[in-house]
Residue, then its C-alpha position, 0 to 999 in steps of 0.5 A: m157868251v153869257r148865259v142866264r140861269h134863273g131860279v126861284s126861292s121863297s121864305a114863308d116866315r118872311g112872306l117874301t118871294r124873289l126871282h134871282y138871275l145868275a149870269y155865267a160865262g159859257d163857251t158855246n158858239t151862239s152864231a152857229q146855234e142861231d137859226r135863220e131868224g136869229k133865234m136860239p134853237h129849242r133846248h130841253r129844260v130841267v127844273l131842279v128842286e134842291d135846298d142845299a146851295d152847293t148841291r144845287e149848284s153842282f147839279a145845275a152845272f152838270l145839267e148845263h154842261s150836258g146841254y140842258d137849260v136849268t131852272i133852280a128852286d130851293n124848295g117845293r113852294a118856289a118850284l111850284m111858282a117857277l113851274r106856274t110862271g116860267p117855261r115848261p120843263c121836260v122833267i123835274m129833279l126833286d130832293l125830298a127833305m127840304p124846308d118850307m115845302d118838302g118833296y113829298t108835299f110838292h109832288r102831291t100838289q104837282r099831281e093835283d094841278p092839271g097843268l103840271a101833273d104830267i111832268p115827270v119827276l126824278v127823285v134825288s135824295g140823300g135818304g135811305w130805303a125808307n125815303e125810296v119806299d115812301a116816294r114810290k108809294l106816292g107814284m115817284t118811280t125814278f129814284f136816285r140816291k146821293p151821291l148821284d150815279l151821273d151816267g144813270f141820272i143823265a140817261a133818265v133825264e134824256r129819256a124824260c126829255r125825248p119827244a113822245a113817239s107818234 
């Protein structure tokens, strides 16, 4: 099966925005996953906002291997565009130090948008304690430092994507 991961990147200096698609081979059995109408079952989606291409691809591969669909964005501005035009995610994985629009500015903008404000954010940053303190002041309560504790991180993603109890 070929699965598609889509992402958004933007560049303010060139006035350019582009949507790109990355196809890759997967080992899932689509016939077993299709329901009676031939549609794929619901899968949880994560928006991954990370400027470093290698880190972004590694995190995306880990999340996909864990069963999540991933929308990738290389900065905050691209992430906002993906959130406003693409499928709604259950959680956002956010780096803080990025060009064009950093994670702090992204989060403030996200919180001001009524359609996006309730999407939980998991901060993943290479910065130290100062970044964590600043992030918590802005209401970002879940903070992971790079290198990532994969077990703790995937548990946080699972909690964020779990349906609310009625």
